[in-house]
N, CA, C and O of each residue as an XYZ file, in Angstrom:
1032
protein
N     106.983     67.908     80.969
C     105.757     68.583     81.463
C     104.591     68.149     80.638
O     104.701     68.113     79.413
N     103.475     67.816     81.239
C     102.261     67.450     80.562
C     101.555     68.751     80.107
O     100.940     69.456     80.907
N     101.665     69.034     78.813
C     101.113     70.363     78.306
C      99.609     70.385     78.499
O      99.049     71.442     78.790
N      98.948     69.270     78.348
C      97.431     69.320     78.527
C      97.071     69.717     79.935
O      96.133     70.483     80.158
N      97.817     69.196     80.880
C      97.467     69.468     82.321
C      97.550     70.974     82.620
O      96.760     71.473     83.420
N      98.452     71.684     82.021
C      98.636     73.100     82.269
C      98.197     73.976     81.145
O      98.640     75.119     81.035
N      97.306     73.452     80.279
C      96.901     74.219     79.080
C      96.078     75.420     79.495
O      96.239     76.486     78.902
N      95.215     75.306     80.473
C      94.410     76.479     80.850
C      95.211     77.623     81.433
O      94.869     78.793     81.258
N      96.296     77.268     82.137
C      97.167     78.303     82.691
C      97.991     78.956     81.568
O      98.223     80.165     81.565
N      98.444     78.077     80.576
C      99.184     78.636     79.451
C      98.377     79.616     78.602
O      98.910     80.605     78.100
N      97.051     79.319     78.447
C      96.134     80.212     77.740
C      96.093     81.572     78.355
O      95.908     82.563     77.648
N      96.265     81.660     79.689
C      96.100     82.881     80.394
C      97.373     83.670     80.524
O      97.399     84.874     80.271
N      98.467     82.968     80.932
C      99.738     83.660     81.168
C     100.844     83.392     80.172
O     101.916     83.995     80.233
N     100.567     82.467     79.238
C     101.578     82.235     78.165
C     102.480     81.039     78.531
O     102.755     80.772     79.700
N     102.918     80.345     77.492
C     103.795     79.147     77.692
C     105.093     79.503     78.332
O     105.611     78.742     79.149
N     105.645     80.659     77.978
C     107.002     81.065     78.538
C     106.932     81.165     80.059
O     107.836     80.731     80.773
N     105.821     81.755     80.537
C     105.678     81.870     82.020
C     105.437     80.517     82.663
O     105.929     80.266     83.763
N     104.696     79.644     82.007
C     104.485     78.282     82.573
C     105.807     77.556     82.582
O     106.066     76.818     83.533
N     106.660     77.714     81.591
C     107.983     77.091     81.535
C     108.845     77.558     82.695
O     109.559     76.771     83.317
N     108.762     78.918     82.989
C     109.489     79.501     84.154
C     109.047     78.884     85.449
O     109.877     78.643     86.325
N     107.764     78.618     85.604
C     107.273     78.024     86.804
C     107.726     76.532     86.887
O     108.065     76.039     87.963
N     107.723     75.865     85.779
C     108.127     74.472     85.753
C     109.551     74.272     86.120
O     109.884     73.261     86.738
N     110.431     75.201     85.765
C     111.854     75.108     86.045
C     112.270     75.781     87.340
O     113.427     75.667     87.743
N     111.359     76.478     88.002
C     111.690     77.123     89.264
C     111.839     76.168     90.422
O     111.249     75.088     90.447
N     112.636     76.587     91.373
C     112.807     75.748     92.583
C     112.308     76.588     93.790
O     112.721     77.731     93.981
N     111.425     75.991     94.577
C     110.808     76.672     95.650
C     110.911     75.902     96.963
O     110.735     74.685     97.003
N     111.191     76.615     98.000
C     111.240     76.050     99.370
C     110.056     76.511    100.126
O     109.801     77.713    100.210
N     109.304     75.581    100.694
C     108.147     75.955    101.527
C     108.412     75.435    102.894
O     108.598     74.234    103.093
N     108.431     76.377    103.890
C     108.685     76.000    105.282
C     107.398     76.195    106.078
O     106.922     77.321    106.226
N     106.831     75.097    106.592
C     105.584     75.125    107.265
C     104.473     74.687    106.381
O     104.172     75.346    105.386
N     103.821     73.538    106.732
C     102.873     72.931    105.861
C     101.486     72.749    106.533
O     100.799     71.747    106.337
N     101.133     73.727    107.297
C      99.802     73.724    107.965
C      98.732     74.259    107.096
O      98.737     74.036    105.885
N      97.797     74.970    107.690
C      96.667     75.480    106.912
C      97.098     76.453    105.865
O      96.487     76.454    104.796
N      98.059     77.260    106.056
C      98.527     78.268    105.102
C      99.518     77.654    104.139
O      99.344     77.776    102.926
N     100.565     76.989    104.644
C     101.569     76.447    103.768
C     101.062     75.303    102.902
O     101.505     75.151    101.764
N     100.147     74.500    103.415
C      99.569     73.376    102.620
C      98.755     73.919    101.405
O      98.838     73.389    100.297
N      97.988     74.968    101.653
C      97.218     75.560    100.557
C      98.101     76.290     99.557
O      97.819     76.290     98.358
N      99.191     76.924    100.058
C     100.137     77.522     99.107
C     100.756     76.445     98.204
O     100.872     76.639     96.994
N     101.155     75.302     98.802
C     101.713     74.245     98.031
C     100.722     73.748     96.980
O     101.081     73.529     95.824
N      99.502     73.580     97.391
C      98.471     73.090     96.480
C      98.382     73.919     95.215
O      98.364     73.391     94.104
N      98.325     75.263     95.412
C      98.239     76.179     94.248
C      99.506     76.169     93.418
O      99.430     76.234     92.191
N     100.621     76.092     94.023
C     101.893     76.134     93.237
C     101.996     74.884     92.358
O     102.353     74.979     91.184
N     101.688     73.720     92.920
C     101.761     72.510     92.159
C     100.761     72.498     91.005
O     101.078     72.065     89.898
N      99.546     72.980     91.282
C      98.531     73.027     90.191
C      98.874     74.053     89.166
O      98.361     73.981     88.049
N      99.741     75.038     89.486
C     100.123     76.022     88.518
C     101.384     75.613     87.695
O     101.757     76.286     86.734
N     102.001     74.524     88.093
C     103.123     73.998     87.366
C     104.461     74.033     87.977
O     105.431     73.563     87.383
N     104.554     74.598     89.193
C     105.871     74.632     89.900
C     106.233     73.160     90.234
O     105.465     72.437     90.868
N     107.419     72.763     89.784
C     107.715     71.311     89.793
C     108.926     70.896     90.610
O     109.210     69.706     90.748
N     109.626     71.856     91.140
C     110.824     71.591     91.940
C     110.643     72.181     93.326
O     110.734     73.394     93.509
N     110.387     71.326     94.295
C     109.949     71.806     95.648
C     110.703     71.105     96.785
O     110.964     69.904     96.720
N     111.030     71.832     97.772
C     111.515     71.254     99.030
C     110.543     71.684    100.117
O     110.209     72.860    100.262
N     110.105     70.687    100.873
C     109.068     70.884    101.915
C     109.649     70.633    103.249
O     110.261     69.593    103.490
N     109.457     71.634    104.178
C     110.062     71.523    105.521
C     108.929     71.637    106.540
O     108.165     72.602    106.532
N     108.835     70.639    107.412
C     107.917     70.687    108.552
C     108.263     69.516    109.449
O     108.430     68.384    108.995
N     108.369     69.827    110.779
C     108.779     68.824    111.731
C     107.558     68.043    112.324
O     107.733     67.054    113.037
N     106.343     68.509    112.012
C     105.191     68.093    112.804
C     104.463     66.910    112.168
O     104.696     66.543    111.016
N     103.557     66.324    112.988
C     102.631     65.301    112.461
C     101.196     65.832    112.448
O     100.857     66.789    113.143
N     100.363     65.172    111.630
C      98.980     65.625    111.495
C      98.165     65.181    112.688
O      98.223     64.010    113.064
N      97.386     66.103    113.313
C      96.575     65.781    114.459
C      95.089     66.021    114.105
O      94.763     66.596    113.066
N      94.224     65.566    114.989
C      92.808     65.738    114.744
C      92.422     67.202    114.684
O      91.547     67.553    113.893
N      93.020     68.067    115.471
C      92.693     69.463    115.434
C      93.112     70.158    114.114
O      92.695     71.288    113.861
N      93.917     69.502    113.288
C      94.289     70.038    111.994
C      93.192     69.870    110.895
O      93.227     70.470    109.821
N      92.200     68.981    111.275
C      91.192     68.645    110.231
C      90.351     69.844    109.794
O      89.761     69.793    108.715
N      90.269     70.925    110.585
C      89.362     71.987    110.268
C      89.960     72.908    109.199
O      89.234     73.734    108.645
N      91.260     72.795    108.891
C      91.837     73.791    107.989
C      92.975     73.350    107.069
O      93.290     74.042    106.101
N      93.616     72.166    107.372
C      94.769     71.749    106.581
C      94.495     70.731    105.487
O      93.978     69.645    105.749
N      94.849     71.094    104.255
C      94.425     70.354    103.140
C      94.873     68.897    103.122
O      94.217     68.047    102.521
N      95.970     68.618    103.770
C      96.494     67.263    103.799
C      95.990     66.444    104.993
O      96.327     65.269    105.140
N      95.180     67.079    105.839
C      94.643     66.417    107.010
C      93.290     65.776    106.778
O      92.289     66.435    106.498
N      93.307     64.481    106.907
C      92.051     63.673    106.833
C      92.165     62.637    107.975
O      93.216     62.472    108.595
N      91.038     61.954    108.218
C      91.104     60.953    109.278
C      92.159     59.850    108.919
O      92.745     59.230    109.806
N      92.374     59.633    107.612
C      93.324     58.620    107.195
C      94.767     59.050    107.395
O      95.660     58.204    107.447
N      95.014     60.373    107.511
C      96.398     60.843    107.626
C      96.764     61.310    109.091
O      97.898     61.713    109.349
N      95.811     61.245    109.995
C      96.101     61.675    111.392
C      97.207     60.773    111.923
O      97.162     59.547    111.816
N      98.199     61.440    112.498
C      99.367     60.726    113.027
C     100.472     60.580    112.075
O     101.531     60.087    112.462
N     100.310     60.983    110.808
C     101.333     60.853    109.746
C     102.168     62.147    109.737
O     101.770     63.203    110.229
N     103.371     61.976    109.133
C     104.248     63.117    108.949
C     103.702     64.100    107.955
O     103.362     63.726    106.832
N     103.606     65.416    108.365
C     103.050     66.404    107.495
C     103.795     66.598    106.161
O     103.177     66.717    105.103
N     105.094     66.624    106.234
C     105.881     66.828    105.051
C     105.723     65.674    104.055
O     105.596     65.883    102.849
N     105.735     64.454    104.594
C     105.593     63.276    103.729
C     104.203     63.246    103.045
O     104.068     62.937    101.861
N     103.192     63.583    103.851
C     101.831     63.621    103.302
C     101.668     64.778    102.240
O     100.938     64.623    101.261
N     102.342     65.892    102.457
C     102.306     66.931    101.520
C     103.012     66.525    100.222
O     102.572     66.897     99.134
N     104.082     65.780    100.334
C     104.751     65.287     99.166
C     103.864     64.328     98.355
O     103.856     64.386     97.126
N     103.138     63.468     99.022
C     102.283     62.511     98.389
C     101.171     63.268     97.619
O     100.816     62.917     96.494
N     100.646     64.313     98.273
C      99.614     65.056     97.571
C     100.152     65.797     96.371
O      99.482     65.850     95.339
N     101.311     66.358     96.464
C     101.894     67.072     95.315
C     102.086     66.124     94.163
O     101.789     66.482     93.023
N     102.575     64.921     94.417
C     102.830     63.954     93.341
C     101.497     63.404     92.769
O     101.431     63.018     91.602
N     100.449     63.375     93.603
C      99.178     62.949     93.063
C      98.602     63.963     92.142
O      97.751     63.626     91.319
N      99.018     65.179     92.238
C      98.531     66.237     91.320
C      99.388     66.320     90.073
O      98.881     66.378     88.953
N     100.715     66.326     90.289
C     101.652     66.352     89.155
C     102.756     65.310     89.378
O     103.664     65.507     90.186
N     102.657     64.245     88.673
C     103.560     63.118     88.845
C     104.994     63.464     88.404
O     105.932     62.727     88.708
N     105.156     64.575     87.695
C     106.506     64.996     87.202
C     107.184     65.896     88.191
O     108.277     66.387     87.907
N     106.592     66.141     89.348
C     107.224     66.973     90.380
C     108.436     66.348     90.952
O     108.493     65.125     91.084
N     109.418     67.135     91.303
C     110.543     66.712     92.061
C     110.407     67.333     93.497
O     110.578     68.536     93.690
N     110.110     66.499     94.432
C     109.750     66.989     95.748
C     110.704     66.328     96.810
O     110.725     65.112     97.000
N     111.496     67.232     97.489
C     112.351     66.778     98.552
C     111.677     67.106     99.852
O     111.001     68.131     99.942
N     111.827     66.289    100.860
C     111.182     66.455    102.188
C     112.229     66.626    103.290
O     113.198     65.870    103.345
N     112.043     67.598    104.149
C     112.889     67.718    105.354
C     111.936     67.725    106.506
O     111.254     68.724    106.733
N     111.860     66.609    107.270
C     111.041     66.478    108.433
C     111.799     67.031    109.647
O     112.247     66.270    110.505
N     111.932     68.324    109.707
C     112.772     68.946    110.690
C     112.189     70.304    111.085
O     111.354     70.873    110.381
N     112.648     70.797    112.214
C     112.258     72.144    112.692
C     113.291     73.127    112.075
O     114.497     72.893    112.148
N     112.797     74.220    111.472
C     113.773     75.176    110.921
C     114.392     75.974    112.061
O     113.665     76.520    112.892
N     115.707     76.051    112.119
C     116.431     76.816    113.121
C     117.807     77.173    112.598
O     118.178     76.818    111.479
N     118.556     77.882    113.428
C     119.929     78.256    113.024
C     120.757     77.022    112.760
O     121.632     77.017    111.894
N     120.469     75.958    113.526
C     121.272     74.707    113.394
C     120.966     73.989    112.133
O     121.855     73.325    111.602
N     119.736     74.070    111.589
C     119.351     73.339    110.411
C     119.401     74.167    109.135
O     119.287     73.618    108.040
N     119.574     75.519    109.264
C     119.467     76.417    108.153
C     120.463     76.110    107.029
O     120.067     76.076    105.864
N     121.712     75.893    107.339
C     122.660     75.685    106.293
C     122.411     74.357    105.542
O     122.624     74.274    104.333
N     121.964     73.340    106.265
C     121.656     72.049    105.615
C     120.437     72.237    104.665
O     120.453     71.762    103.529
N     119.401     72.927    105.143
C     118.215     73.132    104.322
C     118.559     74.038    103.094
O     117.961     73.875    102.031
N     119.465     74.935    103.235
C     119.869     75.844    102.154
C     121.145     75.388    101.429
O     121.880     76.194    100.860
N     121.373     74.111    101.467
C     122.500     73.560    100.755
C     122.279     73.536     99.271
O     123.222     73.301     98.517
N     121.093     73.767     98.833
C     120.752     73.792     97.374
C     120.163     75.226     97.108
O     119.797     75.971     98.017
N     120.112     75.521     95.847
C     119.553     76.840     95.367
C     118.064     76.793     95.324
O     117.468     75.787     94.943
N     117.410     77.978     95.750
C     116.007     78.163     95.631
C     115.749     79.476     94.956
O     116.383     80.473     95.302
N     114.848     79.522     94.008
C     114.441     80.783     93.375
C     113.527     81.560     94.288
O     113.420     82.780     94.167
N     112.883     80.891     95.179
C     111.959     81.593     96.126
C     111.742     80.761     97.332
O     111.757     79.533     97.259
N     111.533     81.424     98.482
C     111.208     80.759     99.739
C     109.798     81.203    100.177
O     109.500     82.396    100.127
N     108.974     80.327    100.579
C     107.684     80.624    101.146
C     107.741     80.271    102.646
O     107.982     79.129    103.039
N     107.505     81.324    103.464
C     107.525     81.115    104.928
C     106.102     81.026    105.401
O     105.347     81.998    105.373
N     105.750     79.828    105.841
C     104.403     79.636    106.479
C     104.543     79.047    107.876
O     103.721     78.249    108.327
N     105.616     79.470    108.549
C     105.888     78.995    109.903
C     104.981     79.668    110.862
O     104.698     80.858    110.721
N     104.487     78.906    111.891
C     103.541     79.565    112.882
C     104.199     79.749    114.196
O     103.509     79.985    115.187
N     105.499     79.656    114.269
C     106.261     79.985    115.505
C     107.215     81.058    115.256
O     107.899     81.076    114.233
N     107.286     82.024    116.233
C     107.956     83.288    116.008
C     109.498     83.137    115.807
O     110.029     83.681    114.839
N     110.197     82.437    116.666
C     111.622     82.393    116.587
C     112.126     81.789    115.266
O     112.998     82.376    114.626
N     111.591     80.616    114.839
C     112.065     80.065    113.579
C     111.670     80.914    112.380
O     112.391     80.935    111.381
N     110.498     81.642    112.458
C     110.102     82.537    111.419
C     111.129     83.673    111.222
O     111.553     83.995    110.111
N     111.488     84.243    112.352
C     112.476     85.369    112.297
C     113.828     84.871    111.847
O     114.555     85.564    111.135
N     114.159     83.669    112.265
C     115.430     83.076    111.845
C     115.476     82.923    110.287
O     116.456     83.276    109.632
N     114.380     82.388    109.754
C     114.303     82.137    108.343
C     114.291     83.470    107.550
O     114.974     83.555    106.530
N     113.560     84.488    107.969
C     113.521     85.746    107.247
C     114.844     86.440    107.303
O     115.275     87.046    106.323
N     115.491     86.362    108.426
C     116.838     86.993    108.515
C     117.823     86.255    107.609
O     118.631     86.896    106.938
N     117.773     84.916    107.577
C     118.661     84.150    106.716
C     118.482     84.545    105.255
O     119.445     84.816    104.538
N     117.179     84.568    104.826
C     116.902     84.911    103.417
C     117.414     86.311    103.098
O     118.062     86.532    102.075
N     117.112     87.254    103.995
C     117.513     88.675    103.742
C     118.961     88.803    103.593
O     119.424     89.454    102.656
N     119.740     88.201    104.493
C     121.185     88.321    104.538
C     121.922     87.544    103.489
O     123.090     87.801    103.197
N     121.175     86.525    102.888
C     121.792     85.750    101.772
C     121.137     86.162    100.464
O     121.337     85.486     99.454
N     120.365     87.237    100.438
C     119.815     87.750     99.169
C     118.950     86.716     98.463
O     119.066     86.535     97.251
N     118.078     86.031     99.214
C     117.194     85.010     98.695
C     115.752     85.591     98.746
O     115.302     86.067     99.788
N     115.060     85.538     97.615
C     113.695     85.987     97.574
C     112.822     85.186     98.550
O     112.898     83.960     98.627
N     112.006     85.915     99.276
C     111.130     85.264    100.289
C     109.827     85.978    100.391
O     109.799     87.205    100.295
N     108.734     85.270    100.583
C     107.441     85.847    100.916
C     106.920     85.101    102.100
O     106.996     83.875    102.181
N     106.361     85.902    103.066
C     106.050     85.358    104.388
C     104.578     85.585    104.771
O     103.987     86.616    104.450
N     104.021     84.614    105.449
C     102.666     84.764    106.014
C     102.736     85.285    107.458
O     103.460     84.732    108.285
N     102.008     86.312    107.742
C     101.862     86.763    109.147
C     100.717     85.973    109.742
O     100.484     84.824    109.369
N      99.999     86.594    110.673
C      99.008     85.810    111.429
C      97.698     85.585    110.793
O      96.902     86.513    110.647
N      97.441     84.337    110.398
C      96.128     83.956    109.827
C      95.130     83.547    110.943
O      93.918     83.695    110.790
N      95.657     83.049    112.029
C      94.763     82.691    113.142
C      94.136     83.931    113.717
O      94.697     85.025    113.662
N      92.952     83.735    114.272
C      92.143     84.782    114.927
C      91.502     85.707    113.950
O      90.739     86.580    114.362
N      91.770     85.567    112.651
C      91.189     86.452    111.682
C      89.908     85.929    111.160
O      89.760     84.716    111.014
N      88.912     86.832    110.852
C      87.565     86.438    110.445
C      87.134     87.079    109.146
O      86.183     86.609    108.521
N      87.783     88.108    108.730
C      87.363     88.879    107.549
C      88.293     88.643    106.360
O      89.347     89.275    106.287
N      87.951     87.783    105.453
C      88.837     87.466    104.313
C      89.113     88.623    103.404
O      90.152     88.633    102.743
N      88.206     89.642    103.328
C      88.382     90.751    102.484
C      89.545     91.682    102.880
O      89.971     92.539    102.106
N      90.049     91.477    104.136
C      91.148     92.306    104.591
C      92.514     91.754    104.271
O      93.510     92.445    104.487
N      92.609     90.524    103.757
C      93.915     89.897    103.455
C      94.589     90.661    102.332
O      93.981     90.944    101.300
N      95.862     90.991    102.551
C      96.614     91.781    101.492
C      98.085     91.435    101.560
O      98.514     90.752    102.490
N      98.869     91.892    100.596
C     100.299     91.649    100.514
C     101.058     92.973    100.367
O     100.812     93.745     99.439
N     101.975     93.217    101.290
C     102.814     94.435    101.248
C     104.205     94.094    101.764
O     104.451     92.975    102.215
N     105.087     95.036    101.697
C     106.421     94.914    102.330
C     106.169     94.816    103.845
O     105.279     95.466    104.393
N     106.984     93.983    104.490
C     106.848     93.810    105.946
C     106.767     95.148    106.687
O     105.991     95.298    107.631
N     107.591     96.131    106.241
C     107.654     97.390    106.937
C     106.513     98.358    106.525
O     106.455     99.489    107.008
N     105.633     97.916    105.653
C     104.419     98.613    105.333
C     103.176     97.960    105.906
O     102.069     98.478    105.756
N     103.358     96.814    106.567
C     102.249     96.103    107.154
C     101.758     96.849    108.416
O     102.486     97.624    109.036
N     100.528     96.580    108.745
C      99.925     97.282    109.933
C      98.784     96.492    110.436
O      98.246     95.652    109.715
N      98.375     96.736    111.701
C      97.227     96.149    112.252
C      97.317     94.622    112.479
O      96.282     93.984    112.672
N      98.516     94.023    112.461
C      98.699     92.607    112.617
C      99.667     92.354    113.784
O     100.820     92.783    113.746
N      99.203     91.684    114.776
C     100.010     91.498    116.003
C     101.331     90.762    115.689
O     102.375     91.182    116.188
N     101.327     89.748    114.933
C     102.544     89.034    114.656
C     103.525     89.871    113.809
O     104.733     89.860    114.044
N     102.958     90.612    112.794
C     103.812     91.454    111.990
C     104.536     92.493    112.763
O     105.698     92.801    112.497
N     103.802     93.069    113.786
C     104.399     94.143    114.664
C     105.658     93.543    115.358
O     106.718     94.169    115.383
N     105.517     92.347    115.905
C     106.660     91.694    116.610
C     107.789     91.349    115.652
O     108.963     91.545    115.969
N     107.431     90.833    114.473
C     108.437     90.451    113.519
C     109.194     91.678    113.069
O     110.421     91.643    112.977
N     108.483     92.783    112.780
C     109.167     94.017    112.370
C     110.186     94.453    113.400
O     111.312     94.814    113.056
N     109.799     94.421    114.646
C     110.714     94.845    115.723
C     111.963     93.969    115.773
O     113.075     94.472    115.930
N     111.776     92.670    115.642
C     112.870     91.759    115.673
C     113.764     91.899    114.464
O     114.984     91.811    114.600
N     113.199     92.118    113.268
C     113.972     92.264    112.103
C     114.854     93.556    112.162
O     116.015     93.567    111.753
N     114.242     94.610    112.682
C     115.043     95.831    112.819
C     116.238     95.641    113.749
O     117.324     96.152    113.475
N     116.046     94.913    114.840
C     117.133     94.650    115.812
C     118.197     93.750    115.197
O     119.323     93.708    115.694
N     117.867     93.028    114.125
C     118.790     92.117    113.508
C     119.437     92.742    112.218
O     120.189     92.090    111.493
N     119.110     93.987    111.995
C     119.673     94.672    110.811
C     118.974     94.309    109.497
O     119.536     94.472    108.414
N     117.750     93.820    109.615
C     117.001     93.485    108.410
C     116.117     94.666    108.003
O     115.406     95.228    108.836
N     116.163     95.049    106.693
C     115.444     96.193    106.211
C     114.317     95.790    105.290
O     113.786     94.681    105.360
N     113.962     96.743    104.406
C     112.831     96.539    103.482
C     113.185     95.435    102.476
O     114.352     95.109    102.260
N     112.140     94.878    101.875
C     112.362     93.894    100.749
C     111.759     92.528    101.006
O     111.885     91.638    100.165
N     111.091     92.332    102.172
C     110.429     91.096    102.456
C     108.896     91.295    102.283
O     108.285     92.084    103.003
N     108.309     90.584    101.343
C     106.840     90.696    101.176
C     106.134     89.814    102.213
O     106.561     88.701    102.519
N     105.064     90.352    102.723
C     104.278     89.561    103.705
C     102.802     89.632    103.347
O     102.319     90.620    102.794
N     102.082     88.526    103.688
C     100.634     88.473    103.542
C     100.112     88.700    105.008
O     100.566     88.034    105.939
N      99.208     89.598    105.173
C      98.684     89.937    106.495
C      97.248     90.447    106.368
O      96.750     90.706    105.273
N      96.602     90.580    107.532
C      95.284     91.118    107.532
C      95.150     92.101    108.774
O      95.253     91.668    109.922
N      94.920     93.432    108.500
C      94.854     94.389    109.562
C      93.503     94.309    110.287
O      92.612     95.139    110.108
N      93.407     93.255    111.120
C      92.128     93.039    111.823
C      92.394     92.907    113.333
O      93.318     92.204    113.744
N      91.625     93.548    114.107
C      91.778     93.480    115.561
C      91.403     92.063    116.051
O      90.286     91.590    115.838
N      92.359     91.413    116.704
C      92.166     90.059    117.173
C      91.477     90.062    118.535
O      91.823     90.849    119.416
N      90.532     89.203    118.690
C      89.846     89.082    120.023
C      90.538     88.077    120.882
O      90.044     86.976    121.125
N      91.741     88.496    121.357
C      92.540     87.582    122.144
C      93.505     88.403    122.981
O      94.105     89.356    122.483
N      93.661     88.038    124.263
C      94.633     88.726    125.141
C      95.924     87.884    125.075
O      96.053     86.832    125.701
N      96.865     88.412    124.282
C      98.137     87.636    124.103
C      98.969     87.670    125.372
O      99.909     86.881    125.476
N      98.697     88.511    126.325
C      99.476     88.643    127.553
C      99.013     87.721    128.651
O      99.755     87.468    129.600
N      97.822     87.223    128.544
C      97.264     86.363    129.602
C      96.586     85.113    129.010
O      95.368     84.957    129.089
N      97.403     84.232    128.418
C      96.886     83.012    127.914
C      96.406     82.064    129.023
O      97.042     81.955    130.071
N      95.305     81.396    128.786
C      94.841     80.352    129.730
C      95.644     79.097    129.573
O      96.172     78.807    128.500
N      95.736     78.334    130.674
C      96.540     77.079    130.603
C      95.962     76.165    129.566
O      96.711     75.481    128.868
N      94.632     76.126    129.435
C      94.025     75.143    128.465
C      94.176     75.664    127.030
O      93.832     74.976    126.068
N      94.685     76.862    126.908
C      94.848     77.456    125.553
C      96.328     77.440    125.115
O      96.746     78.222    124.261
N      97.106     76.526    125.726
C      98.456     76.328    125.360
C      98.727     74.874    124.963
O      97.983     73.973    125.351
N      99.790     74.650    124.192
C     100.177     73.353    123.791
C     101.686     73.252    123.719
O     102.372     74.253    123.509
N     102.219     72.014    123.898
C     103.635     71.837    123.746
C     104.065     71.882    122.274
O     103.354     71.409    121.387
N     105.224     72.452    122.045
C     105.813     72.315    120.740
C     106.752     71.098    120.805
O     107.654     71.039    121.641
N     106.523     70.146    119.921
C     107.243     68.900    119.971
C     108.743     69.128    119.852
O     109.211     69.862    118.982
N     109.489     68.480    120.746
C     110.967     68.502    120.693
C     111.524     69.881    121.022
O     112.733     70.070    120.886
N     110.716     70.868    121.451
C     111.308     72.161    121.700
C     111.216     72.525    123.190
O     111.873     73.469    123.630
N     110.415     71.793    123.969
C     110.366     72.053    125.408
C     109.792     73.316    125.880
O     110.179     73.822    126.934
N     108.854     73.868    125.120
C     108.226     75.127    125.509
C     106.756     75.111    124.984
O     106.340     74.223    124.240
N     106.005     76.153    125.423
C     104.572     76.165    125.072
C     104.292     77.353    124.210
O     105.073     78.304    124.188
N     103.183     77.321    123.489
C     102.731     78.424    122.716
C     101.204     78.482    122.818
O     100.561     77.512    123.219
N     100.631     79.646    122.446
C      99.207     79.835    122.524
C      98.511     78.968    121.460
O      99.031     78.825    120.353
N      97.375     78.406    121.770
C      96.471     77.776    120.805
C      95.468     78.780    120.350
O      94.655     79.247    121.147
N      95.498     79.135    119.071
C      94.635     80.186    118.567
C      93.589     79.612    117.618
O      93.864     78.694    116.845
N      92.370     80.179    117.694
C      91.307     79.736    116.808
C      91.542     80.149    115.406
O      92.175     81.173    115.152
N      91.041     79.370    114.474
C      91.260     79.662    113.053
C      90.094     79.095    112.190
O      89.394     78.149    112.552
N      89.955     79.750    111.037
C      88.907     79.353    110.096
C      89.561     78.825    108.832
O      90.580     79.349    108.383
N      88.936     77.726    108.230
C      89.468     77.143    107.038
C      89.494     78.177    105.868
O      90.390     78.176    105.024
N      88.478     79.039    105.875
C      88.391     79.993    104.820
C      89.525     81.027    104.839
O      90.158     81.297    103.819
N      89.750     81.570    105.975
C      90.781     82.650    106.066
C      92.191     82.074    105.919
O      93.026     82.639    105.214
N      92.448     80.964    106.578
C      93.827     80.358    106.424
C      94.032     79.978    104.976
O      95.126     80.175    104.447
N      93.010     79.433    104.304
C      93.123     79.070    102.914
C      93.423     80.268    102.051
O      94.248     80.201    101.140
N      92.743     81.382    102.345
C      92.971     82.618    101.528
C      94.407     83.137    101.770
O      95.071     83.587    100.836
N      94.859     83.073    102.983
C      96.274     83.447    103.279
C      97.218     82.586    102.361
O      98.132     83.109    101.723
N      96.953     81.263    102.329
C      97.842     80.377    101.562
C      97.782     80.662    100.107
O      98.815     80.705     99.439
N      96.548     80.868     99.567
C      96.373     81.168     98.145
C      96.987     82.510     97.766
O      97.551     82.665     96.683
N      96.868     83.483     98.677
C      97.480     84.762     98.429
C      99.005     84.663     98.383
O      99.648     85.242     97.507
N      99.571     83.926     99.333
C     101.018     83.619     99.275
C     101.381     83.049     97.909
O     102.298     83.514     97.231
N     100.635     82.041     97.542
C     100.956     81.323     96.294
C     100.838     82.278     95.084
O     101.706     82.268     94.211
N      99.754     83.112     95.026
C      99.569     83.988     93.858
C     100.726     84.907     93.724
O     101.243     85.071     92.618
N     101.186     85.545     94.830
C     102.270     86.475     94.731
C     103.612     85.730     94.487
O     104.520     86.283     93.867
N     103.727     84.498     94.969
C     104.892     83.714     94.679
C     104.993     83.400     93.171
O     106.075     83.488     92.590
N     103.871     83.038     92.548
C     103.835     82.795     91.100
C     104.212     84.054     90.326
O     104.904     84.005     89.309
N     103.737     85.168     90.839
C     104.071     86.449     90.200
C     105.580     86.733     90.269
O     106.181     87.194     89.299
N     106.178     86.447     91.437
C     107.585     86.682     91.637
C     108.447     85.736     90.794
O     109.573     86.074     90.430
N     107.912     84.556     90.487
C     108.660     83.580     89.700
C     108.547     83.775     88.192
O     109.317     83.182     87.436
N     107.564     84.629     87.726
C     107.355     84.738     86.316
C     107.187     86.181     85.987
O     107.821     87.025     86.621
N     106.341     86.520     84.999
C     105.994     87.874     84.586
C     104.970     88.442     85.501
O     103.796     88.101     85.358
N     105.331     89.314     86.466
C     104.401     89.779     87.470
C     103.192     90.431     86.849
O     102.091     90.349     87.393
N     103.387     91.093     85.690
C     102.247     91.828     85.120
C     101.124     90.903     84.715
O      99.958     91.297     84.732
N     101.467     89.644     84.341
C     100.434     88.685     83.938
C      99.566     88.275     85.099
O      98.425     87.860     84.897
N     100.089     88.382     86.338
C      99.347     87.964     87.522
C      98.634     89.122     88.213
O      97.726     88.903     89.015
N      99.040     90.346     87.908
C      98.339     91.472     88.573
C      97.076     91.912     87.809
O      96.166     92.511     88.381
N      97.046     91.601     86.512
C      95.939     92.007     85.652
C      95.863     93.488     85.357
O      94.821     94.013     84.966
N      97.040     94.178     85.562
C      97.083     95.588     85.362
C      96.766     96.034     83.875
O      96.223     97.110     83.622
N      97.138     95.144     82.944
C      96.885     95.510     81.596
C      95.350     95.605     81.282
O      94.912     96.328     80.387
N      94.579     94.831     82.077
C      93.157     94.679     81.715
C      92.253     95.579     82.496
O      91.038     95.538     82.299
N      92.809     96.427     83.412
C      91.970     97.276     84.245
C      91.373     98.423     83.344
O      92.084     99.114     82.614
N      90.104     98.559     83.446
C      89.413     99.635     82.686
C      89.433    100.907     83.560
O      88.968    100.923     84.699
N      89.993    101.955     82.965
C      89.993    103.239     83.682
C      88.986    104.173     83.051
O      89.055    104.475     81.860
N      88.074    104.615     83.845
C      87.029    105.488     83.360
C      87.449    106.986     83.451
O      86.675    107.868     83.079
């Protein structure tokens, strides 16, 4: 590990915590606007053992919010581009890439190695629920992003247990599905309790797109680079807390009580 590169972080949270981050192994599933920003923060904080999962390629519509999306990378594999970016920040990273869709069929292969933490930044409901159920039933630490699309107020972004989340359309559906699958408390989620200006029951034809290799459609939802980025950074911040000394990341010691 290059001690100079991470010296500012060591000064704040201590060398022991930086060493914990350096030796931790993290799986990130989904490398879009949220997952890409989470990866960015983790690598810059010193997390050096990563597995990146995403089946998709970068498109022009990704340019508004995804950190690995540039005109030079349009058409490229998202997971491979994310790996390149991670290594350009920390050349000592160990980064494995799985250019695949997460599903029940691919779960055992992806989880053939140990992870200290899983970050779920999947934007499709079924694979998200599959991943969360897998982690819960295999006692694997996981933190998940709920709906960053359609959100406009960054001050509302917060992190709670899935069953304490509220005011988020995606979280409501995920909670219902997790209950039906026997999944209980213990999954942290990042969400924003904001009323979305969208009728989920009556999508327009022009507001749908194909999911590659899955043969079905999903809604195309508007999104801001600011809010999706804050979702990703919030995921990363709580992930760093879970991988090290949580107290150093909450700042509780330094709160002035009048």
